[in-house]
C-alpha positions as MATLAB code, in Angstrom:
seq = 'MQSFKVLPRLCLLLAVAVTACLIVLNASAEIYVIRNKDGSVTFTNRTPRPGQNAEIFKPSTESWSRSATMRLRDRGHLFKNEYAEIIRSVALRVGIDPSLIRAVIHAESAFDPRARSPKGAMGLMQLMPDTARLVGVNNPYEPHQNVNGGATYLKSMLNRYGGDVRRALAAYNSGPQNVDNFKGIPPFTETRLYVKRVMDLHRAYSAAAHGLPPA';
ca = [
     -19.684    5.946  -59.704;
     -16.720    3.774  -58.860;
     -14.232    6.439  -59.997;
     -15.751    8.962  -57.615;
     -15.217    6.559  -54.727;
     -11.579    5.897  -55.566;
     -10.534    9.505  -56.209;
     -11.031   10.825  -52.651;
      -8.952    7.934  -51.326;
      -6.160    8.714  -53.763;
      -6.285   12.372  -52.808;
      -6.117   11.475  -49.134;
      -3.152    9.161  -49.693;
      -1.396   11.825  -51.755;
      -1.997   14.474  -49.082;
      -0.598   12.207  -46.396;
       2.454   11.395  -48.512;
       3.137   15.067  -49.270;
       2.779   16.006  -45.603;
       5.167   13.246  -44.594;
       7.728   14.416  -47.144;
       7.487   17.994  -45.920;
       8.064   16.903  -42.352;
      11.107   14.852  -43.336;
      12.555   17.668  -45.428;
      12.110   20.206  -42.648;
      13.150   17.954  -39.789;
      16.812   18.742  -40.416;
      16.312   22.374  -39.348;
      17.902   22.513  -35.916;
      16.493   24.599  -33.086;
      19.071   26.015  -30.698;
      18.779   27.022  -27.053;
      20.946   30.049  -26.226;
      21.587   30.916  -22.590;
      22.030   34.673  -22.333;
      24.266   36.459  -19.838;
      21.243   37.897  -18.010;
      19.982   34.370  -17.284;
      17.250   34.359  -19.925;
      16.907   31.662  -22.565;
      16.325   32.146  -26.309;
      15.064   29.504  -28.721;
      16.093   30.087  -32.351;
      16.695   28.277  -35.632;
      19.610   30.577  -36.487;
      23.088   29.139  -36.102;
      24.607   30.552  -32.874;
      27.505   32.981  -33.126;
      30.941   31.852  -31.920;
      31.185   32.203  -28.159;
      27.458   31.954  -27.482;
      26.374   29.470  -24.813;
      24.164   27.312  -27.016;
      23.011   23.754  -27.502;
      20.601   21.949  -29.803;
      17.041   21.697  -28.497;
      15.706   18.147  -28.702;
      12.004   18.147  -27.781;
      10.177   14.926  -27.120;
       8.588   13.331  -30.163;
       5.406   13.221  -28.089;
       3.443   16.352  -27.256;
       5.352   18.549  -24.869;
       2.310   19.092  -22.675;
      -0.813   17.296  -21.600;
      -4.100   19.138  -21.162;
      -5.476   17.752  -17.928;
      -8.685   19.753  -18.237;
      -9.455   18.165  -21.600;
      -9.601   14.879  -19.719;
     -11.169   15.552  -16.342;
     -10.386   17.868  -13.584;
     -11.660   21.429  -13.633;
     -15.350   21.017  -14.630;
     -15.618   24.692  -15.524;
     -14.074   25.986  -12.306;
     -11.618   28.897  -12.493;
      -8.590   28.858  -10.191;
      -8.469   32.587   -9.470;
      -6.229   32.701   -6.399;
      -3.988   29.631   -6.417;
      -0.250   30.433   -6.508;
      -1.092   34.109   -6.940;
       2.233   35.504   -5.699;
       4.318   33.056   -7.732;
       2.377   33.816  -10.918;
       2.524   37.564  -10.296;
       6.278   37.643   -9.678;
       7.124   35.319  -12.568;
       4.860   37.226  -14.971;
       6.571   40.474  -13.994;
      10.061   39.015  -14.396;
       9.427   37.229  -17.698;
       7.088   39.819  -19.194;
       3.938   37.757  -19.770;
       0.312   38.474  -18.953;
      -0.299   36.630  -15.648;
      -3.726   35.590  -16.934;
      -2.011   33.708  -19.760;
       0.256   31.875  -17.330;
      -2.754   31.002  -15.208;
      -4.620   29.748  -18.295;
      -1.719   27.492  -19.303;
      -1.398   26.065  -15.786;
      -5.133   25.444  -15.729;
      -5.048   23.603  -19.055;
      -1.885   21.675  -18.252;
      -2.410   20.431  -14.693;
      -5.577   22.017  -13.286;
      -3.231   23.555  -10.683;
      -2.004   20.207   -9.339;
       1.733   20.660   -8.572;
       2.220   16.873   -8.419;
       0.640   16.199  -11.815;
       2.556   13.836  -14.092;
       1.505   12.803  -17.591;
       1.908    9.272  -18.964;
       4.802   10.602  -21.076;
       6.613   12.145  -18.120;
       5.561   15.819  -18.199;
       5.711   17.174  -14.669;
       4.207   19.753  -12.362;
       2.018   22.801  -12.797;
       3.105   23.669  -16.346;
       3.876   20.058  -17.307;
       7.574   20.328  -18.095;
       9.168   17.471  -19.969;
      12.547   16.444  -18.450;
      14.707   17.771  -21.301;
      12.865   21.090  -21.389;
      13.050   21.447  -17.606;
      16.805   20.972  -17.792;
      17.193   23.508  -20.600;
      15.312   26.230  -18.696;
      17.202   25.524  -15.485;
      14.535   23.700  -13.478;
      16.061   21.228  -11.022;
      12.821   20.209   -9.313;
       9.800   20.350  -11.664;
       7.459   19.616   -8.761;
       8.497   22.753   -6.881;
       5.851   25.327   -7.901;
       8.059   28.396   -8.266;
      10.710   26.576  -10.306;
       8.080   24.978  -12.512;
       6.149   28.168  -13.239;
       9.357   30.115  -13.790;
      10.643   27.496  -16.230;
       7.364   27.085  -18.080;
       6.851   30.836  -18.397;
      10.437   31.294  -19.612;
       9.846   28.718  -22.335;
       6.491   30.252  -23.265;
       8.048   33.731  -23.468;
      10.701   32.369  -25.816;
       7.955   30.992  -28.040;
       6.146   34.345  -27.981;
       9.368   36.082  -28.994;
      10.008   33.493  -31.684;
       6.581   34.056  -33.267;
       6.423   37.820  -32.937;
       3.948   37.835  -30.063;
       1.472   35.518  -31.826;
      -0.110   33.850  -28.793;
      -1.819   31.092  -30.768;
       1.363   29.966  -32.487;
       3.319   30.241  -29.238;
       0.778   27.989  -27.521;
       0.918   25.524  -30.401;
       4.693   25.399  -30.022;
       4.340   24.947  -26.280;
       2.100   21.944  -26.914;
       3.665   20.249  -29.934;
       7.112   21.833  -30.265;
       8.354   24.748  -32.395;
       9.585   22.425  -35.136;
       6.010   21.411  -35.904;
       4.847   25.033  -35.973;
       7.710   25.916  -38.311;
       7.120   22.890  -40.542;
       3.428   23.675  -40.988;
       3.963   27.460  -40.995;
       1.311   27.864  -38.311;
      -0.735   25.762  -35.929;
      -0.136   22.092  -36.836;
      -3.152   20.048  -37.983;
      -3.026   17.870  -34.878;
      -6.364   17.494  -33.127;
      -4.818   17.695  -29.675;
      -2.834   20.836  -30.492;
      -5.775   22.625  -32.084;
      -8.015   21.778  -29.131;
      -5.267   22.824  -26.739;
      -4.806   26.237  -28.359;
      -8.549   26.888  -28.339;
      -8.802   25.737  -24.730;
      -6.025   27.993  -23.469;
      -7.287   30.984  -25.461;
     -10.751   30.519  -23.946;
      -9.242   30.227  -20.469;
      -7.073   33.284  -21.081;
     -10.138   35.365  -21.888;
     -11.914   34.013  -18.801;
      -9.008   34.752  -16.460;
      -8.436   38.192  -17.984;
     -12.090   39.033  -17.422;
     -11.913   37.735  -13.835;
      -8.778   39.797  -13.158;
     -10.661   42.945  -14.187;
     -13.830   42.029  -12.319;
     -15.755   41.395  -15.531;
     -18.111   38.522  -16.372;
     -16.656   35.826  -18.646;
     -16.738   36.756  -22.337;
];
């Protein structure tokens, strides 16, 4: 009986050690931010070509975003009309479903433009300072700048993962390096809950946009 008690602990310790080694081995893979001539931004792990306007992306070691609705604020309420023109225009420019942008804003800040996380994420889409700078946001508390910057980053993640919304959301929450390291959604409780939360909200907002009851 004693051997059966020890073995699971050894397996757990081994799994943790292997995971840690994988993270260390993959941590050296740089992610670059390339500013394109049309003003768009691309995130890639490919070495930039000579002459490209590029720099290394250094995400926070903490989660990039904070899901306000996981903590308190919405209580099941959908924000169907807030910042409608900003979301519509940004979605059209960036090429993202406006219902997805609305779902991310809902999960990140519950539509509070002055929201700030304990780690410093700011505004509607909870931009961390380094990410805000990289996507050209000077004032993260200004709604149009914030949504434009957050949507630009999210679009880059969608492009990076071939349109896979779940992996793009995981990267938005925990950083693309973690998604690459784990070859999918990282096994972080917060990230997994975040992805599920935003996907549920996306379905709800898509249904609302088409006048349908929530799925």
